[in-house]
C-alpha positions, 0 to 999 in steps of 0.5 A: 517779332525781330528786334530792331538791332537784329533786323539792322544787322541781318540786313547788312552785307558788311559790318563796320565797327568803330574802335574805341567803345565797340571793340575796346576801351582804348584809353582805359590804362592811358587816360585820354585827358592826360594825352589831351593835356600833353597835346595842349602843353605841346601846342603852348610850347609852340606859342599857341594861345587858346580859347578858354574852352579848348585849354581845358579840353580832355579829348585828344581828338578834339584837340587835334580837330582844333589844331586842324582849324586854328593852328595848321602849322602844328597839325603834324606835330600833334598828329605824330604825338597822338599816334605814339600815345595811341600805340602806347594806350592800346597796349593797356586797352580793355577789350569790350565784353563780347566784341570779339565773339560778335566779330567772329560771328559776323565773319562766320556768317560770310560777311566782312568786318572792317574797323572805321575809326578816328584813332590811328590805323597803326594803333588799331592794327597793334590792338588787333594783332595783340588780340589775334583778331587781325585775320578776321578784319578785312580792312582798317579805315583809320584817321587820315594822317594830319588831316583831322577834317576827314575824321568822323562825323565826316563820311570819308572813312565809312565810304573808303571802307565800303569801297575796299570791301566792294559793297554799297555803302547802303548795304553796310551798318556801323556799330558806334558809341558816339553821336559822331558815329551816327552822324557819319553813318547818315552822311555816308548813307549807311545804317547804324547801331548805337552802342550805349555803353554809358548812362545817358547814351541810349537817349542821345544815340536814339535822338541822333537817329541811330537805327537801333541801340544796344546796351551790350555787344552780346545783343548782337550774338 
């Protein structure tokens, strides 16, 4: 009997990868909580008063989202700082075991690969070039500059990637490691494979509705 993740992958005409997690650990060498703290300092310098929860935020993406809702006049500053930090971070990012082999395997099967990420496209491209895999990625659908409302779980980046690859979104699968990836897949009409790279994620990704869940990228080889 075919395993669920294999059936989902084999059905897809194009494969979409989230970046941070399935491809690499973006903030392995430049911690995300440090970047989030720097963004909060930046906002405080501009007179921002935070709710207690956001003032202790450790995810820079959540700081950007918060800014997009509560401090629109500072979104561009936060975005620009975050892009620079991400570009620095990918220089130290640790590749996810077997990720590059999986991407090559998919391309060798005649199907295109795209990266669909809440990280900046510039940072993604820097990483792909550094690891000599830009040639096997047909499209990078990164964060829309200074428009955090379009980040996943919004379906925008997935639909854009499908359009650029000239495939129906229903014929794609997103490999992602967060609940927002699974939610974005549902919203777009794509299938999803959850990558449970940390304890407790398998249950959370399954409960979010992932079509299949894997513990290692090697399962896709």
